[in-house]
C-alpha positions as CSV (number, residue, x, y, z in Angstrom):
1,M,66.3,46.1,27.1
2,K,65.2,49.1,29.4
3,Q,65.5,52.4,27.3
4,L,68.9,54.3,28.0
5,D,68.4,57.8,29.0
6,L,71.1,59.4,27.3
7,S,70.0,63.2,27.9
8,K,71.8,64.0,31.0
9,L,74.9,61.7,30.1
10,S,78.0,63.6,29.4
11,F,80.5,62.1,26.8
12,E,82.9,61.2,29.8
13,D,80.4,59.2,31.5
14,A,79.2,57.6,28.6
15,L,82.6,56.5,27.6
16,S,83.4,55.2,31.1
17,Q,80.2,53.1,31.0
18,L,81.4,51.7,27.8
19,E,84.8,50.8,28.9
20,N,83.0,48.9,31.9
21,I,80.8,47.0,29.4
22,V,83.8,46.0,27.4
23,R,85.7,44.8,30.5
24,E,82.7,42.9,31.6
25,L,82.1,41.2,28.3
26,E,86.0,40.5,28.0
27,S,85.9,38.9,31.3
28,G,83.8,36.1,30.0
29,K,82.1,35.5,33.5
30,I,78.5,37.0,32.2
31,K,75.7,35.0,31.3
32,L,74.7,35.0,27.5
33,D,71.2,36.8,27.9
34,D,73.2,39.4,30.1
35,A,75.7,39.8,27.6
36,V,73.4,40.4,24.6
37,E,71.5,43.1,26.8
38,I,74.7,44.9,27.7
39,Y,75.9,44.6,24.4
40,E,72.9,46.3,23.0
41,K,73.7,49.2,25.7
42,A,77.2,49.4,24.5
43,T,76.2,49.9,21.1
44,T,74.0,52.8,22.0
45,L,76.5,54.4,24.1
46,K,79.2,53.8,21.3
47,K,76.8,55.8,19.0
48,F,76.1,58.4,21.4
49,C,80.0,59.0,21.9
50,E,80.7,59.0,18.0
51,D,77.9,61.6,17.7
52,K,79.3,63.9,20.6
53,L,82.6,63.6,18.8
54,R,81.3,64.6,15.5
55,A,79.5,67.5,16.9
56,A,82.6,68.8,18.9
57,Q,84.7,68.1,15.7
58,L,82.5,70.5,13.8
59,K,83.0,73.2,16.5
60,V,86.8,73.2,16.4
61,E,88.2,75.9,14.4
62,K,91.6,77.1,13.6
63,I,92.5,80.8,14.8
64,N,94.7,82.8,12.6
65,I,96.3,86.1,13.6
66,A,97.6,88.2,10.7
67,A,100.7,90.5,11.2
68,D,98.1,93.6,11.5
69,G,96.4,91.7,14.2
70,V,93.3,90.9,12.6
71,V,91.8,87.6,14.0
72,T,90.2,85.3,11.7
73,T,89.0,81.5,11.9
74,E,88.5,78.6,9.4
75,P,87.3,75.3,9.9
76,L,90.0,73.1,11.3
77,D,89.7,70.5,8.4
78,K,90.9,73.1,6.0
79,I,94.5,73.0,7.7
80,E,97.1,71.7,5.4
81,E,99.5,69.5,6.8
């Protein structure tokens, strides 16, 4: 399989490619050798998307504004539901 260049790929583009691959595989109209190759590409794209989401999640913070107007932030995962 040709190496997939992810360096210039956005999350949205990777997700779109992944969705197209899934549709193509689900159609059942693809040769086995081609299916194996695009499945490998899909696996790479899936990992790329998961890594991008994980990185974005680490950047998300809850913004708190106190009664006196002081603004603070805390990691989003500390928010109690």
